[in-house]
Each structure stands twice: as structure tokens, then as C-alpha cells.
N, C-alpha and C positions, 0 to 999 in steps of 0.2 A: 296603549301608550307606546309599546315597543314598535308597533307598526307605524304610528304617527312619527316617531323619532326617525325610523328608517327612511320614510318618505321625505321628511324634512332634509335629511342629509343628502339624499339623491337629488332633490330639487336644487339645493344650495350648490352642489358641485357639478351639476349638469350644465352643459353649454346651452346658449339660447337656441341654436339650431336643433339640438337634440330634443329640447322641450317643444319646439315648434313642430317638429316631425311627429311627435307623440300626441299632438293636439292640445298641449297645455299652453295656451296662448298668453294668458295673463302672466304666468311664470316666465314664459319666453321673453315677453316684453321687458320684464324686470331684469332678466339676465342680459338682454341686449343693452340696456342702459348701463349696467355694471361693466359691460365689455366695451362701452363707447362705440357700439356697432350701429351707426346711423341707418344703414340700409336695412338692418334687421328691425330697428325701431319703426321705420316707415312701413315695412311690410306688415308688421303686426297691427299698427294703427290703421292702415289701409284695409286690412282684413276686417277689423271691427266696423269701419265705416261702410264697407260694402254690405255687410250684414244688416246694419242699421238702415241703409237705403232700401234694401230689399224688403225689410219689415215695415217700412214707412215710419220709422222712429225719427221724425224730422229734427227735433231739438237735439237729440243725441248725435245725429249725423252732422248737424251744423257745428256743434262743439268740436267734433273730430276733424272737420275740415279746417276750422280755425287753428287747431293744434298742428295739423299737417302743413299749414301755411308757414310754420316756423322752420320747415325743412326745405333744402334746396331742390325742389322738384320742378319738372317742366310745367309751364302754365296750363298746358292742355289738360292735364289731369284735374286741376281745379275747375276748369271750365266744364269738363265732363261731369264731375261730381255736383257742381252747382246746377247744371242742367237737370240732373236726376232729382235734386232737391226741389227745383222749381216745379217739376211735374208732380211730385208728392204734395206740393203746396197749392196745387190747383192752377198753376201757370202753364197750361199745356202747350200753347202756341210758342211761348218763349222757350220752353224746354226743347221742343222739336226743332225750332230754328237754330238754337245753339248747337244741338247735336249735329244737324246737317252741315253747319259751317265750321265744325271743329277741324282745326289744323293740327294733326298729331301723327305719331308713328303708325305704321300699317295696322298693328294689332288694335290699338285704341281707336283709330279711325273706323275700322270695320265694326268694332264693338259699338261705337256711337251710332253708326249708320243703322246697325241692326236694331238698336233700342229705339231710334226714331221711327223706323218702320213698324216695330211692335206697338209703340204707343199710338200710332195712327191706325192700328187694327189690321195691319198687313203682316201677319205672323209668318206667312210663307217666304216673303222677302227677307224678313228678319232671320229666318233659319239659314238662308243663303249667306247673309253677312256674318252670322255667328260661326258658321263653318269656316269662313274666310279668316275670321279673327283667331280661331283655333289653329289654323294652319300657319298664321303669322306669329303665334305666341313664341316667346323666347325662353320662358321659365315655366316650371311646373305650376307656379301660382297663377300665372297668366292663363295657362291651359285650363286650370281649375275654373276660373271665372268664365272663360269662353264656353266650357262644357256645361256649367251650371246655367248660363244664359240660354244655351241651346236646348237643354232639357225642358226649361219652362216654355220656350217658343214651340218646341215639338208638341208639348202638351196642348197648346192652343190650336195647333193644326190637326190634332187628333191622331198623331203618330205615336201612340202610347208605347208600343214595344220598344222603339229606339229610345224614347224618353226615359223609360224604366231602366233600360240597359245602362244608359249614361249615369243616371242618378245612383244606381246600385254600384257602379264602378267608383264613383266619387265617395260613396259611403265607405267602401272597403279600403280605399287608398288615402283618404284624408280624415283620419280619426279626429274626433272632437268637433267636427263641423256639423252644425244642425241643419243648415239650409238644404243639403242633398236629401236628408230625411224628410224635410218638409215638402220638397219637390216630389219625392216618392209617395208621400201621403196624398198629395193632390192628384197625382197620376192614378192612384188606386181609387180615389173618390170619383174621379171622372169616369171610371169604368164600372161604377156602381158597386165597388167592393168596399162598402161602407165600414164594415167591421175592421178590415185590414187597415184602412185609412185612419180610423180613430185610434187603433192600437199604435201605429207608427207615430202619429202626432203626440199621443200621450207619452210615448217613450222619450220624446224631446222635453216635454214639460217636466217630467219626473227624473230625467237623467242628470247625473252628477257632473258630466263633462261638458255640458252645453252652456252657452252664455245666457244671461238674463234676457238679452234681446231675442235670441232664438226661442226661448221659453215663452216669452210674451207673444211672439208671432204665432207659434204653434197653438197656444192657448186661445188666441183670438179666432183662429181657424176652427178649433174644436167647438167653440161657442156658435160659430156660424153654421156648422154642420148639424148641430143638434136640433 
């Protein structure tokens, strides 16, 4: 009870940015609402959306896009998210065409071009675009997404060492994020390190700090691997 009380006090008096840095994203979102910090709210909502899109949780992703549409964001972000949702929904040609024609800032444009190449099966070209998006990133969160994209693309090209280095860096520097661990689990699996892969993915499923979306995604992969 004493520990629960201490944690409650810490969370109540911590700023949204402190909670976000520590990987406590739900609490950070609530704090940002209390602070009327719209940029913080958008960042947290976008983080949940990115995770849902990666995990193929289409309904959850759609609901989050609708919520984000209430905020004053550039239309290119919605076009990008809807293109990814279209791909997950089986509309591959529409998704790739939308990504190719996206008019956006250099970071998002490079990221969209990389995804279009990746969806068409050209992971080597995707790697080039993701490196470009990483170079164009303006914030640590943008660099996180570019690096995560790059790690998955490098996995597809068989460049396991670099992919693992990137995933491990993200795990160390972005606490509370389940996707880098999932990427690392897939990297291990592709190298026939099945025990290590299963252990990593299980740590996401049973971990207290990861979201339900990450847990579901990791659980689905574990079932596929068995």
C-alpha cells in the first residue's frame, strides 16, 4: 500500500514530459491534457497510432486517426496514416499510390517513399529512403520512427547485425516501447535463434510497461512461431 501511494503521488506531480521520457505513455497523455499541452497530446496519440498500424490493429488505428483529426495537424500526416491503414485493409495499390504522391515535409516524404518501396517488396530501396528520413528528422520521436522503420527494412534485406544494433539502441533509449523488442525478436528468429526470439517476445507479453497493442502483436508472433 505504501509503494502504491508513493507511485500515485509521483505520477500526479510529474510533468507529462517526465512521464513520456520514462515510457509511461498513458499517464503522460493524461498529464498533457491537464497541462493543456496540445503538442504533447498529439505526440502521445500519434505514438499509440503508429504502434497500432505496425501491429495491424486496424479498428484501433482508425479510431485514433479520427481522434487526431480533431487536432490542427498537416493534412499530409492523415494521408500517410490512411495509406498505411489502406494497406492493412488489403487495398495495396491505393496505399502505394497514396504514399508515392504524398506532398509532405522531407522527413515524412522520405518515410512514405520508403514504405511504398517496402510494400512493393523492394526493401533495399526502402532502406535508402529510411536512412534519408532519419537524416531529415527534427525530433527524437521522428528519429525513433525512422530508426524503427529502418530496423525492420534491414531485417528484410538480411542485414541482421545493423538491424540488431538499431533495435537494441531503441530498447535502451526509449523505455516502455514494445516495438523495438518485437523487432529484436524477429531479428533473432530470422537468424534461427528461436529460443532467444521466444524469450524476447514473451517479455513483451508479460511485461507491465507495454501496451495492450504491443502485447497482442507479440502474442500473435509467438503463436506463429510455435
